[in-house]
C-alpha positions in Angstrom: 2.8 -9.9 8.1 0.1 -7.6 6.8 1.5 -7.7 3.3 1.4 -11.5 3.4 -2.1 -11.5 4.8 -3.3 -9.1 2.1 -1.7 -11.3 -0.6 -3.6 -14.4 0.7 -6.8 -12.5 0.9 -6.4 -11.1 -2.6 -5.5 -14.6 -4.0 -8.8 -16.0 -2.5 -10.8 -13.2 -4.1 -11.3 -11.2 -0.9 -10.0 -8.0 -2.5 -12.0 -5.6 -0.2 -10.6 -7.3 2.9 -7.1 -7.2 1.4 -7.4 -3.5 0.8 -8.7 -3.0 4.4 -5.6 -4.8 5.8 -3.3 -2.7 3.7 -5.1 0.5 4.6 -4.6 -0.3 8.2 -0.9 -1.1 7.6 -0.6 2.2 5.6 -2.1 4.2 8.6 0.6 2.6 10.8 3.6 3.1 8.6 2.7 6.3 6.5 4.9 8.5 8.7 7.8 6.0 8.7 10.5 6.1 6.0 11.6 2.7 5.0 11.3 0.0 2.3 8.3 -1.7 4.1 6.4 1.5 3.8 6.9 1.8 0.1 5.9 -1.9 -0.3 2.7 -1.3 1.5 1.9 1.7 -0.6 2.7 -0.1 -3.9 0.6 -3.1 -3.0 -2.3 -1.0 -1.7 -2.2 1.1 -4.9 -2.3 -2.1 -7.0 -5.3 -3.5 -5.2 -7.1 -0.1 -5.3 -6.5 0.1 -9.1 -7.7 -3.4 -9.6 -10.9 -2.6 -7.8 -11.5 0.6 -9.9 -10.3 3.2 -7.4 -7.8 4.8 -9.7 -7.7 8.2 -8.0 -7.1 6.8 -4.6 -4.4 4.5 -6.1 -2.7 7.6 -7.5 -2.7 9.3 -4.1 -1.1 6.3 -2.5 1.5 6.2 -5.1 2.2 9.9 -4.7 2.7 9.3 -1.0 5.1 6.4 -1.8 7.1 8.7 -4.1 7.2 11.4 -1.5 8.5 8.9 1.0 11.2 7.6 -1.4 12.3 11.2 -2.2 12.4 12.2 1.5 14.3 9.1 2.5 16.8 9.5 -0.3 20.3 8.0 -0.2 21.7 7.7 3.3 
């Protein structure tokens, strides 16, 4: 639901609010290994990059990559 909310906020020009929603979601899922975690990371990184926070976006993407590598094939 937070991904959907962030999309709606971003579409209406409320990028800062969308980032806040995704940062909250990221805090909740960053220790969990699953596809929803990677989706949250990717969307958060997109919004951060769009708003000019390239370094923070890279950090989020690195975290998503770590999650993907850690989860690996099961």
